[in-house]
C-alpha angles and dihedrals in degrees: 000000000000118000094245092049090047092052091049091049092050091048091050093050097044115057091177091063091050091052089048091052091048091049094052092044087055091050092052093044090053089048091054092047092048091047092049094050093045092052092044091054090048092053093047092052132222096304097028090255093149128061124236104225116242091223090057091050091053093046093050096046090049090062096051100079092051091048091050091048092052091049094048092048091051092046092050089049093051094043098049107028102032103031108032096149096052130046092210126069122235124242093262092046090053089048092050091047093054093045093050090046089052093050094047097047092045090052093046096046098032092114095040095083140265093277093063093044091053092051093047094050094042088053089058089054091053090045090056089055092049092050092048091053091044092051089054093049091046090053089054092046093048089045099224100205096183100095125305102067094042092054100041108032123077112252093243093056092043091053090048090054089050091053091049092050092048090054095045094096090055091047092050091048090051091049090052090056093050110066091191094064097087091053094048092046090048089050092053092046093049091045090056089047089052090054091052091050091052090051088052089051093243097139100163092050090046091052091052093048090047091053091051090047094052091047091054090046092053091048091049093049091047092051091047092051090049090048092051093048091048092049090047092054091048091052091050091053092051 
């Protein structure tokens, strides 16, 4: 089987990997948006006394999809081919991923101008921060009892996390029985993403994400209503 076909087959069979890819693609997209807005504010100055050329805006935004595609392709490569036994990359794999991404985008956009190179490299700095925060949250979610959490978290919070982890199998079983759960969870995730985009002053992107979120919410509610009606009819028959 060819490597590309093998990667597609693994992605199809492992939904968790697909969600992980989507999550990291979101992180990198947010990093690019934050980098773009940061550089735009820097060029405009403290009191917006300078203009940000429209041609530069178009040129920068035209490079973003290719940069995201390169990052996603590298992440899929690292996740599937270099880390088959674990859905999460190690520290050195993340470091290698960011370094390779930096080399590739600098080679691709070397002739595009200093403005684009600054935004692409600044986005990798923001991505590093996002990944650092995510690794900390993941450690809390996974409840690593070896050392760090026990020493640094208050006992009340640590016990609460233990209770949540003990009830995770019941929660997962409940989610499997409710077909609307993925749509509702996706709605909440996209709604939080929309809030982040508004903070980053990306209104058009936030509006698009909000429309997708509301569509998923309507689909989820519709599925839940259909599920309730179907279960009600079944109970009446019994």
